[in-house]
MDAnalysis code that builds the backbone (N, CA, C; Angstrom):
import MDAnalysis as mda
import numpy as np

u = mda.Universe.empty(618, n_residues=206, atom_resindex=np.repeat(np.arange(206), 3), trajectory=True)
u.add_TopologyAttr("name", ["N", "CA", "C"] * 206)
u.add_TopologyAttr("resid", np.arange(1, 207))
u.add_TopologyAttr("resname", ["MET", "ARG", "TYR", "PRO", "ASN", "PHE", "ARG", "GLU", "GLU", "LYS", "LYS", "LEU", "TRP", "ARG", "LYS", "GLY", "TYR", "LYS", "MET", "ILE", "VAL", "GLY", "ILE", "ASP", "GLU", "VAL", "GLY", "ARG", "GLY", "ALA", "LEU", "CYS", "ALA", "PRO", "VAL", "VAL", "ALA", "ALA", "ALA", "VAL", "CYS", "LEU", "ARG", "LYS", "ASN", "GLY", "ARG", "GLY", "GLN", "PHE", "SER", "SER", "ILE", "LEU", "ILE", "LYS", "ASP", "SER", "LYS", "LYS", "LEU", "THR", "SER", "LYS", "LYS", "ARG", "GLU", "GLU", "ILE", "TYR", "GLU", "ALA", "LEU", "LYS", "ALA", "ASN", "SER", "ASN", "ILE", "GLU", "TRP", "GLY", "THR", "GLY", "ARG", "VAL", "SER", "GLU", "LYS", "VAL", "ILE", "ASP", "GLY", "ILE", "ASN", "ILE", "LEU", "GLU", "ALA", "THR", "LYS", "LEU", "ALA", "MET", "LYS", "ARG", "ALA", "VAL", "ARG", "ASN", "LEU", "GLU", "ARG", "LYS", "CYS", "SER", "ASN", "ALA", "ASP", "PHE", "LEU", "ILE", "ILE", "ASP", "GLY", "ASN", "PHE", "GLY", "ILE", "ASN", "LEU", "ASP", "VAL", "SER", "GLN", "LYS", "SER", "ILE", "ILE", "LYS", "ALA", "ASP", "GLU", "LYS", "VAL", "PHE", "SER", "CYS", "ALA", "ALA", "ALA", "SER", "ILE", "VAL", "ALA", "LYS", "VAL", "THR", "ARG", "ASP", "ARG", "MET", "MET", "PHE", "LYS", "TYR", "HIS", "LYS", "LYS", "TYR", "PRO", "LYS", "TYR", "ALA", "PHE", "ASP", "ARG", "HIS", "LYS", "GLY", "TYR", "PRO", "THR", "LYS", "LEU", "HIS", "ARG", "LYS", "ILE", "ILE", "LYS", "GLN", "CYS", "GLY", "PHE", "CYS", "LYS", "ILE", "HIS", "ARG", "LYS", "SER", "PHE", "ARG", "VAL", "SER"])
u.atoms.positions = np.array([
    [0.836, -1.198, 0.000],
    [0.000, 0.000, 0.000],
    [0.876, 1.254, 0.000],
    [0.559, 2.207, -0.862],
    [1.324, 3.446, -0.932],
    [0.734, 4.485, 0.010],
    [1.618, 5.205, 0.665],
    [1.189, 6.252, 1.577],
    [1.655, 7.606, 1.035],
    [1.011, 8.679, 1.449],
    [1.490, 10.014, 1.051],
    [2.949, 10.203, 1.456],
    [3.680, 10.921, 0.647],
    [5.112, 11.095, 0.907],
    [5.509, 12.573, 0.813],
    [6.804, 12.810, 0.950],
    [7.333, 14.178, 0.967],
    [7.902, 14.609, -0.384],
    [7.600, 13.893, -1.447],
    [8.218, 14.173, -2.740],
    [7.980, 15.614, -3.198],
    [6.739, 16.067, -3.118],
    [6.425, 17.436, -3.564],
    [7.097, 18.469, -2.675],
    [7.027, 18.239, -1.362],
    [7.654, 19.190, -0.443],
    [9.164, 19.269, -0.678],
    [9.803, 18.109, -0.884],
    [11.253, 18.089, -1.097],
    [11.645, 18.868, -2.350],
    [10.887, 18.689, -3.421],
    [11.181, 19.424, -4.665],
    [11.120, 20.924, -4.428],
    [10.137, 21.356, -3.655],
    [9.970, 22.783, -3.398],
    [11.014, 23.308, -2.432],
    [11.387, 22.515, -1.431],
    [12.457, 22.922, -0.532],
    [13.752, 23.127, -1.312],
    [14.035, 22.209, -2.255],
    [15.266, 22.329, -3.053],
    [15.266, 23.598, -3.907],
    [14.083, 24.065, -4.272],
    [13.969, 25.288, -5.070],
    [14.050, 26.546, -4.217],
    [14.128, 26.361, -2.900],
    [14.281, 27.506, -2.013],
    [13.033, 27.941, -1.275],
    [11.902, 27.301, -1.544],
    [10.679, 27.628, -0.803],
    [10.800, 27.101, 0.632],
    [10.309, 27.870, 1.576],
    [10.406, 27.468, 2.976],
    [9.047, 27.203, 3.604],
    [8.128, 28.114, 3.405],
    [6.788, 27.986, 3.998],
    [5.863, 27.319, 2.975],
    [5.943, 25.988, 2.904],
    [5.150, 25.206, 1.951],
    [3.918, 24.695, 2.678],
    [2.759, 24.959, 2.110],
    [1.490, 24.683, 2.795],
    [0.640, 23.717, 1.973],
    [0.218, 22.627, 2.603],
    [-0.715, 21.693, 1.980],
    [-2.129, 22.009, 2.426],
    [-3.078, 21.969, 1.497],
    [-4.454, 22.394, 1.786],
    [-5.449, 21.328, 1.330],
    [-6.429, 21.062, 2.178],
    [-7.535, 20.181, 1.797],
    [-8.786, 20.633, 2.530],
    [-9.940, 20.104, 2.099],
    [-11.215, 20.476, 2.717],
    [-12.064, 19.243, 2.970],
    [-13.060, 19.407, 3.824],
    [-14.088, 18.384, 4.042],
    [-15.450, 19.073, 4.117],
    [-16.469, 18.294, 3.809],
    [-17.830, 18.808, 3.919],
    [-18.390, 19.365, 2.635],
    [-17.640, 19.235, 1.568],
    [-18.109, 19.796, 0.300],
    [-19.383, 19.080, -0.183],
    [-19.466, 17.784, 0.032],
    [-20.622, 17.029, -0.432],
    [-21.711, 16.841, 0.601],
    [-21.561, 17.463, 1.768],
    [-22.566, 17.323, 2.829],
    [-23.813, 18.142, 2.502],
    [-24.904, 17.807, 3.150],
    [-26.169, 18.531, 2.955],
    [-26.359, 19.649, 3.963],
    [-25.460, 19.737, 4.918],
    [-25.639, 20.748, 5.968],
    [-24.303, 21.157, 6.568],
    [-24.369, 22.220, 7.348],
    [-23.232, 22.714, 8.133],
    [-22.120, 23.276, 7.250],
    [-21.095, 23.843, 7.863],
    [-20.043, 24.495, 7.079],
    [-19.186, 23.528, 6.282],
    [-18.515, 24.059, 5.280],
    [-17.380, 23.382, 4.658],
    [-16.155, 23.858, 5.428],
    [-15.236, 22.933, 5.722],
    [-14.067, 23.239, 6.547],
    [-12.802, 22.893, 5.783],
    [-11.844, 23.797, 5.780],
    [-10.549, 23.561, 5.146],
    [-9.444, 23.649, 6.183],
    [-8.346, 22.969, 5.903],
    [-7.160, 23.067, 6.751],
    [-5.947, 23.338, 5.882],
    [-5.039, 24.157, 6.389],
    [-3.773, 24.472, 5.734],
    [-2.657, 24.049, 6.687],
    [-1.819, 23.131, 6.231],
    [-0.790, 22.536, 7.094],
    [0.602, 22.823, 6.543],
    [1.491, 23.248, 7.424],
    [2.889, 23.485, 7.068],
    [3.782, 22.595, 7.921],
    [4.685, 21.885, 7.268],
    [5.672, 21.042, 7.943],
    [7.032, 21.702, 7.825],
    [7.700, 21.919, 8.944],
    [9.043, 22.484, 8.884],
    [10.002, 21.463, 8.265],
    [10.914, 21.942, 7.466],
    [11.815, 21.084, 6.700],
    [12.563, 20.092, 7.577],
    [13.047, 20.543, 8.731],
    [13.840, 19.655, 9.573],
    [12.990, 18.687, 10.396],
    [11.668, 18.743, 10.217],
    [10.803, 17.881, 11.026],
    [10.267, 16.672, 10.311],
    [10.576, 16.518, 9.020],
    [9.929, 15.446, 8.268],
    [10.341, 14.046, 8.734],
    [11.548, 13.922, 9.283],
    [12.006, 12.604, 9.732],
    [11.250, 12.056, 10.916],
    [10.498, 12.895, 11.596],
    [9.790, 12.463, 12.797],
    [8.477, 11.764, 12.496],
    [8.096, 11.661, 11.225],
    [6.774, 11.134, 10.903],
    [6.792, 9.723, 10.331],
    [7.948, 9.059, 10.391],
    [8.039, 7.715, 9.830],
    [7.137, 6.727, 10.566],
    [6.885, 6.980, 11.850],
    [6.064, 6.048, 12.625],
    [4.571, 6.379, 12.555],
    [4.231, 7.494, 11.910],
    [2.829, 7.879, 11.773],
    [2.384, 7.589, 10.345],
    [1.495, 6.626, 10.177],
    [1.039, 6.260, 8.843],
    [-0.080, 7.197, 8.421],
    [0.326, 8.316, 7.837],
    [-0.624, 9.309, 7.368],
    [-1.289, 8.805, 6.093],
    [-2.591, 8.918, 6.031],
    [-3.335, 8.587, 4.821],
    [-4.441, 9.615, 4.649],
    [-5.029, 9.619, 3.454],
    [-6.229, 10.404, 3.210],
    [-7.233, 10.091, 4.323],
    [-7.829, 11.129, 4.896],
    [-8.711, 10.947, 6.053],
    [-9.865, 9.987, 5.781],
    [-10.314, 9.917, 4.518],
    [-11.444, 9.042, 4.182],
    [-11.078, 7.571, 4.311],
    [-9.775, 7.266, 4.349],
    [-9.323, 5.879, 4.426],
    [-8.936, 5.473, 5.831],
    [-9.248, 6.314, 6.798],
    [-8.931, 6.038, 8.195],
    [-10.206, 5.924, 9.019],
    [-10.145, 5.152, 10.086],
    [-11.261, 5.102, 11.022],
    [-11.290, 6.392, 11.826],
    [-12.420, 6.668, 12.438],
    [-12.553, 7.861, 13.266],
    [-11.523, 7.852, 14.399],
    [-11.328, 6.695, 15.000],
    [-10.363, 6.572, 16.096],
    [-8.950, 6.878, 15.615],
    [-8.589, 6.336, 14.449],
    [-7.241, 6.551, 13.929],
    [-7.036, 8.015, 13.543],
    [-8.053, 8.648, 12.973],
    [-7.937, 10.074, 12.653],
    [-7.663, 10.889, 13.905],
    [-8.382, 10.583, 14.974],
    [-8.181, 11.314, 16.227],
    [-6.766, 11.105, 16.756],
    [-6.254, 9.880, 16.657],
    [-4.901, 9.583, 17.142],
    [-3.857, 10.376, 16.347],
    [-4.010, 10.379, 15.023],
    [-3.048, 11.107, 14.185],
    [-3.170, 12.609, 14.404],
    [-4.402, 13.096, 14.550],
    [-4.629, 14.521, 14.828],
    [-3.866, 14.941, 16.083],
    [-3.977, 14.153, 17.150],
    [-3.302, 14.494, 18.402],
    [-1.786, 14.411, 18.250],
    [-1.304, 13.440, 17.452],
    [0.144, 13.331, 17.216],
    [0.659, 14.540, 16.439],
    [-0.105, 14.972, 15.451],
    [0.270, 16.168, 14.695],
    [0.261, 17.406, 15.587],
    [-0.763, 17.498, 16.423],
    [-0.916, 18.648, 17.321],
    [0.244, 18.746, 18.309],
    [0.748, 17.596, 18.727],
    [1.820, 17.574, 19.723],
    [3.195, 17.833, 19.126],
    [3.302, 17.807, 17.799],
    [4.605, 17.957, 17.155],
    [4.915, 19.422, 16.873],
    [6.023, 19.880, 17.380],
    [6.388, 21.297, 17.251],
    [6.783, 21.683, 15.826],
    [6.998, 20.703, 14.958],
    [7.371, 20.991, 13.571],
    [6.175, 21.100, 12.638],
    [4.981, 20.965, 13.180],
    [3.747, 21.096, 12.391],
    [2.977, 22.318, 12.863],
    [2.515, 23.118, 11.909],
    [1.596, 24.218, 12.214],
    [0.412, 24.120, 11.265],
    [-0.760, 24.526, 11.729],
    [-1.897, 24.542, 10.816],
    [-2.885, 25.634, 11.172],
    [-3.682, 25.950, 10.196],
    [-4.807, 26.855, 10.384],
    [-6.025, 26.222, 9.749],
    [-7.189, 26.524, 10.265],
    [-8.427, 26.032, 9.668],
    [-9.302, 27.205, 9.249],
    [-10.144, 26.958, 8.282],
    [-11.090, 27.967, 7.827],
    [-12.422, 27.301, 7.562],
    [-13.493, 28.006, 7.828],
    [-14.822, 27.446, 7.586],
    [-15.707, 28.483, 6.920],
    [-16.666, 27.987, 6.168],
    [-17.650, 28.843, 5.525],
    [-19.017, 28.247, 5.806],
    [-19.917, 29.065, 6.304],
    [-21.213, 28.588, 6.786],
    [-22.124, 28.124, 5.661],
    [-23.138, 27.374, 6.058],
    [-24.143, 26.889, 5.101],
    [-24.875, 28.057, 4.422],
    [-25.077, 29.159, 5.133],
    [-25.758, 30.316, 4.536],
    [-24.921, 30.935, 3.427],
    [-23.618, 31.038, 3.664],
    [-22.736, 31.585, 2.630],
    [-22.635, 30.607, 1.458],
    [-22.580, 29.322, 1.751],
    [-22.561, 28.308, 0.685],
    [-23.773, 28.478, -0.222],
    [-24.943, 28.660, 0.373],
    [-26.160, 28.860, -0.424],
    [-26.081, 30.123, -1.274],
    [-25.342, 31.107, -0.790],
    [-25.269, 32.376, -1.501],
    [-24.245, 32.422, -2.623],
    [-23.127, 31.696, -2.476],
    [-22.047, 31.830, -3.462],
    [-21.717, 30.522, -4.178],
    [-22.297, 29.425, -3.815],
    [-22.120, 28.052, -4.320],
    [-20.959, 27.349, -3.616],
    [-20.981, 26.039, -3.658],
    [-20.054, 25.251, -2.839],
    [-18.604, 25.355, -3.318],
    [-18.374, 25.493, -4.621],
    [-16.995, 25.618, -5.087],
    [-16.361, 26.904, -4.592],
    [-17.077, 28.016, -4.729],
    [-16.537, 29.291, -4.256],
    [-16.388, 29.286, -2.731],
    [-17.318, 28.625, -2.054],
    [-17.224, 28.521, -0.593],
    [-16.011, 27.690, -0.185],
    [-15.719, 26.645, -0.941],
    [-14.541, 25.815, -0.676],
    [-13.266, 26.631, -0.821],
    [-13.184, 27.405, -1.882],
    [-12.012, 28.265, -2.104],
    [-11.866, 29.281, -0.979],
    [-12.987, 29.840, -0.536],
    [-12.958, 30.826, 0.546],
    [-12.503, 30.186, 1.854],
    [-12.984, 28.969, 2.132],
    [-12.554, 28.266, 3.345],
    [-11.055, 27.998, 3.310],
    [-10.546, 27.626, 2.145],
    [-9.104, 27.386, 2.003],
    [-8.311, 28.673, 2.218],
    [-8.802, 29.753, 1.657],
    [-8.137, 31.050, 1.827],
    [-8.102, 31.443, 3.305],
    [-9.200, 31.244, 3.998],
    [-9.255, 31.559, 5.436],
    [-8.304, 30.668, 6.230],
    [-8.194, 29.402, 5.822],
    [-7.280, 28.486, 6.516],
    [-5.839, 28.958, 6.383],
    [-5.461, 29.392, 5.186],
    [-4.104, 29.897, 4.968],
    [-3.862, 31.146, 5.805],
    [-4.812, 32.065, 5.799],
    [-4.653, 33.296, 6.583],
    [-4.532, 32.994, 8.080],
    [-5.308, 32.039, 8.564],
    [-5.236, 31.682, 9.986],
    [-3.913, 30.998, 10.328],
    [-3.379, 30.214, 9.392],
    [-2.048, 29.630, 9.587],
    [-0.998, 30.731, 9.644],
    [-1.099, 31.704, 8.744],
    [-0.092, 32.767, 8.673],
    [-0.091, 33.627, 9.926],
    [-1.189, 33.641, 10.664],
    [-1.216, 34.392, 11.926],
    [-0.325, 33.731, 12.978],
    [-0.047, 32.449, 12.812],
    [0.787, 31.712, 13.766],
    [2.263, 31.748, 13.384],
    [2.542, 31.846, 12.093],
    [3.929, 31.821, 11.642],
    [4.089, 32.771, 10.464],
    [5.073, 32.549, 9.639],
    [5.333, 33.485, 8.538],
    [4.363, 33.270, 7.382],
    [4.401, 34.181, 6.419],
    [3.523, 34.085, 5.264],
    [3.883, 32.886, 4.392],
    [2.883, 32.240, 3.838],
    [3.106, 31.113, 2.945],
    [3.814, 31.577, 1.682],
    [4.739, 30.755, 1.163],
    [5.343, 31.103, -0.119],
    [5.099, 30.039, -1.193],
    [4.394, 28.946, -0.846],
    [3.925, 27.999, -1.869],
    [2.775, 27.184, -1.291],
    [1.719, 27.014, -2.100],
    [0.546, 26.248, -1.691],
    [0.399, 25.009, -2.570],
    [0.151, 23.871, -1.944],
    [-0.201, 22.645, -2.657],
    [-1.668, 22.373, -2.333],
    [-2.516, 22.418, -3.341],
    [-3.966, 22.352, -3.132],
    [-4.515, 21.031, -3.637],
    [-5.294, 20.365, -2.796],
    [-5.978, 19.153, -3.238],
    [-7.161, 19.559, -4.115],
    [-7.109, 19.205, -5.397],
    [-8.192, 19.576, -6.299],
    [-7.670, 19.953, -7.667],
    [-8.532, 20.573, -8.458],
    [-8.148, 20.988, -9.811],
    [-8.385, 22.482, -10.010],
    [-8.248, 23.244, -8.936],
    [-8.479, 24.687, -8.987],
    [-7.479, 25.402, -8.101],
    [-7.328, 26.699, -8.330],
    [-6.495, 27.522, -7.477],
    [-7.353, 28.386, -6.568],
    [-6.713, 29.123, -5.684],
    [-7.444, 30.035, -4.810],
    [-6.887, 31.440, -4.964],
    [-7.697, 32.416, -4.632],
    [-7.375, 33.820, -4.891],
    [-6.434, 34.380, -3.825],
    [-5.185, 33.935, -3.905],
    [-4.125, 34.458, -3.050],
    [-2.898, 34.706, -3.915],
    [-2.171, 35.763, -3.606],
    [-0.978, 36.109, -4.373],
    [0.206, 35.283, -3.863],
    [0.084, 33.965, -4.040],
    [1.096, 33.017, -3.580],
    [1.245, 31.958, -4.671],
    [2.476, 31.539, -4.944],
    [2.684, 30.455, -5.899],
    [1.926, 29.217, -5.430],
    [1.312, 28.495, -6.355],
    [0.504, 27.345, -5.958],
    [0.448, 26.290, -7.039],
    [0.160, 25.078, -6.605],
    [0.022, 23.941, -7.507],
    [-1.176, 23.124, -7.058],
    [-2.055, 22.807, -8.008],
    [-3.219, 21.978, -7.714],
    [-2.930, 20.550, -8.149],
    [-3.242, 19.601, -7.285],
    [-3.015, 18.183, -7.575],
    [-4.281, 17.414, -7.243],
    [-4.833, 16.717, -8.215],
    [-6.011, 15.890, -7.953],
    [-5.615, 14.723, -7.059],
    [-6.412, 14.502, -6.028],
    [-6.152, 13.463, -5.024],
    [-4.814, 13.668, -4.310],
    [-4.478, 14.932, -4.072],
    [-3.240, 15.232, -3.345],
    [-3.263, 14.647, -1.942],
    [-4.460, 14.477, -1.364],
    [-4.549, 13.899, -0.024],
    [-4.114, 12.437, 0.010],
    [-3.972, 11.810, -1.162],
    [-3.477, 10.435, -1.241],
    [-1.996, 10.382, -1.598],
    [-1.417, 11.538, -1.956],
    [-0.053, 11.561, -2.498],
    [0.918, 12.430, -1.711],
    [0.434, 13.548, -1.187],
    [1.302, 14.570, -0.588],
    [1.095, 14.609, 0.916],
    [2.183, 14.497, 1.653],
    [2.082, 14.409, 3.110],
    [1.300, 15.575, 3.707],
    [1.668, 16.805, 3.360],
    [1.033, 17.961, 3.999],
    [-0.456, 18.050, 3.660],
    [-0.841, 17.607, 2.464],
    [-2.262, 17.611, 2.094],
    [-3.024, 16.501, 2.826],
    [-2.380, 15.335, 2.981],
    [-3.009, 14.248, 3.744],
    [-3.208, 14.674, 5.203],
    [-2.199, 15.351, 5.759],
    [-2.327, 15.854, 7.125],
    [-3.452, 16.880, 7.206],
    [-3.550, 17.743, 6.195],
    [-4.620, 18.744, 6.159],
    [-5.993, 18.071, 6.103],
    [-6.098, 16.976, 5.360],
    [-7.390, 16.282, 5.263],
    [-7.810, 15.733, 6.618],
    [-6.840, 15.269, 7.399],
    [-7.145, 14.737, 8.732],
    [-7.541, 15.865, 9.686],
    [-6.784, 16.948, 9.659],
    [-7.101, 18.091, 10.528],
    [-8.497, 18.636, 10.204],
    [-8.789, 18.794, 8.921],
    [-10.098, 19.322, 8.528],
    [-11.222, 18.370, 8.931],
    [-11.008, 17.077, 8.719],
    [-12.038, 16.085, 9.025],
    [-12.325, 16.017, 10.528],
    [-11.288, 15.967, 11.327],
    [-11.492, 15.903, 12.785],
    [-12.164, 17.185, 13.274],
    [-11.730, 18.328, 12.745],
    [-12.330, 19.606, 13.138],
    [-13.823, 19.631, 12.820],
    [-14.194, 19.196, 11.611],
    [-15.605, 19.224, 11.227],
    [-16.417, 18.164, 11.966],
    [-15.847, 16.985, 12.157],
    [-16.571, 15.931, 12.887],
    [-16.894, 16.376, 14.308],
    [-15.949, 17.030, 14.952],
    [-16.200, 17.528, 16.311],
    [-17.320, 18.570, 16.303],
    [-17.340, 19.357, 15.251],
    [-18.410, 20.337, 15.083],
    [-19.774, 19.635, 14.943],
    [-19.785, 18.538, 14.186],
    [-21.039, 17.817, 13.963],
    [-21.539, 17.148, 15.233],
    [-20.639, 16.717, 16.108],
    [-21.060, 16.165, 17.396],
    [-21.755, 17.237, 18.239],
    [-21.264, 18.474, 18.150],
    [-21.914, 19.579, 18.864],
    [-23.295, 19.868, 18.284],
    [-23.382, 19.815, 16.942],
    [-24.686, 20.016, 16.312],
    [-25.661, 18.904, 16.692],
    [-25.140, 17.702, 16.897],
    [-26.010, 16.590, 17.300],
    [-26.674, 16.882, 18.644],
    [-25.940, 17.491, 19.547],
    [-26.512, 17.830, 20.850],
    [-27.604, 18.889, 20.716],
    [-27.448, 19.758, 19.738],
    [-28.435, 20.819, 19.534],
    [-29.648, 20.317, 18.762],
    [-29.396, 19.400, 17.810],
    [-30.478, 18.853, 16.976],
    [-30.425, 17.324, 17.017],
    [-30.726, 16.715, 18.165],
    [-30.516, 15.264, 18.333],
    [-31.302, 14.377, 17.376],
    [-32.461, 14.808, 16.927],
    [-33.272, 13.934, 16.069],
    [-32.680, 13.767, 14.665],
    [-31.692, 14.599, 14.308],
    [-31.096, 14.497, 12.974],
    [-29.896, 13.538, 12.899],
    [-29.454, 13.013, 14.027],
    [-28.372, 12.012, 14.065],
    [-27.083, 12.488, 13.375],
    [-26.736, 13.750, 13.579],
    [-25.525, 14.282, 12.958],
    [-24.263, 13.576, 13.453],
    [-24.325, 12.954, 14.623],
    [-23.170, 12.229, 15.144],
    [-22.882, 10.976, 14.332],
    [-23.858, 10.509, 13.576],
    [-23.694, 9.270, 12.802],
    [-23.296, 9.529, 11.347],
    [-24.002, 10.411, 10.676],
    [-23.723, 10.614, 9.249],
    [-22.942, 11.887, 8.954],
    [-22.718, 12.721, 9.957],
    [-21.922, 13.955, 9.838],
    [-22.454, 14.922, 8.778],
    [-23.747, 14.784, 8.459],
    [-24.351, 15.709, 7.509],
    [-24.308, 15.260, 6.064],
    [-23.687, 14.134, 5.793],
    [-23.591, 13.646, 4.414],
    [-24.903, 12.993, 3.974],
    [-25.125, 12.879, 2.672],
    [-26.417, 12.406, 2.159],
    [-26.584, 10.886, 2.216],
    [-26.507, 10.339, 3.414],
    [-26.725, 8.906, 3.591],
    [-28.217, 8.594, 3.538],
    [-28.514, 7.320, 3.452],
    [-29.913, 6.888, 3.446],
    [-30.617, 7.353, 4.721],
    [-29.923, 7.228, 5.864],
    [-30.492, 7.645, 7.142],
    [-30.776, 9.141, 7.143],
    [-29.824, 9.926, 6.697],
    [-29.992, 11.387, 6.716],
    [-31.160, 11.807, 5.823],
    [-31.233, 11.232, 4.634],
    [-32.337, 11.569, 3.731],
    [-33.689, 11.197, 4.345],
    [-33.733, 10.066, 5.001],
    [-34.975, 9.606, 5.636],
    [-35.419, 10.581, 6.724],
    [-34.467, 11.035, 7.545],
    [-34.789, 11.980, 8.626],
    [-35.282, 13.306, 8.056],
    [-34.644, 13.776, 6.977],
    [-35.074, 15.038, 6.359],
    [-36.511, 14.914, 5.840],
    [-36.829, 13.781, 5.231],
    [-38.183, 13.581, 4.713],
    [-39.209, 13.549, 5.844],
    [-38.802, 13.051, 7.000],
    [-39.707, 12.967, 8.152],
    [-39.818, 14.293, 8.899],
    [-38.698, 14.991, 9.036],
    [-38.637, 16.164, 9.911],
    [-38.439, 17.492, 9.185],
    [-38.090, 17.438, 7.902],
    [-37.775, 18.666, 7.191],
    [-36.364, 19.141, 7.508],
    [-36.010, 20.308, 6.990],
    [-34.693, 20.882, 7.239],
    [-34.620, 21.516, 8.620],
    [-33.417, 21.547, 9.175],
    [-33.177, 22.368, 10.365],
    [-32.351, 23.576, 9.938],
    [-31.971, 24.418, 10.880],
    [-31.330, 25.694, 10.541],
    [-29.984, 25.546, 9.851],
    [-29.300, 24.431, 10.055],
    [-27.954, 24.311, 9.476],
    [-27.946, 23.593, 8.127],
    [-29.100, 23.213, 7.599],
    [-29.126, 22.570, 6.294],
    [-28.880, 23.595, 5.179],
    [-28.222, 23.130, 4.130],
    [-27.961, 23.966, 2.960],
    [-29.194, 23.914, 2.054],
    [-29.841, 25.011, 1.929],
    [-31.107, 25.044, 1.178],
    [-30.905, 24.895, -0.324],
    [-29.690, 25.142, -0.810],
    [-29.442, 25.050, -2.254],
    [-29.068, 23.641, -2.706],
    [-28.953, 22.705, -1.752],
    [-28.566, 21.331, -2.096],
    [-29.804, 20.448, -2.257],
    [-29.749, 19.566, -3.260],
    [-30.843, 18.619, -3.479],
    [-30.697, 17.439, -2.538],
    [-31.780, 17.018, -1.946],
    [-31.771, 15.897, -1.013],
    [-31.938, 14.574, -1.751],
    [-32.795, 14.520, -2.742],
    [-33.070, 13.254, -3.443],
    [-32.056, 12.984, -4.541],
])
């Protein structure tokens, strides 16, 4: 099995870039709640410390394993990250693609508040974001690039924790189980109960 590696980061370090940021998002296909992005920067001298952490795309990990890796990343002084979110109301107003780009932009800005300005972005996807920073888009970067895979885990854990809080506020919607995605259970509950305040009104349920 292949795991995300440092190949992209190493190429950029050799070119003189220092603040290399991997970006990914979660919640783009959900029917409710914000879309959340994470921007992760790994310091060059810290990459050797991750050999024992099997980083993978967050979708290929169990919830327990994501939490374990999240805490390991959080405890490592060579990792910094920022997160950004865009609400369901804004998503309805500007569409999910533009909201995704905005969440990514906010994640980068929040990361830069902790450390120096980014000088290269690696984005999971086939689009760029409106920042005056060199960038490269890679489809399925969360399966190939370490910093993007780490970003996918940070974003996923951040949003899942948010959905557990929403479950306490709206218990009949079972947000703790489906996390807002269009599962059979979620669709059934919507048909029975209608939308709640955090549902995206511009998304089709059926």
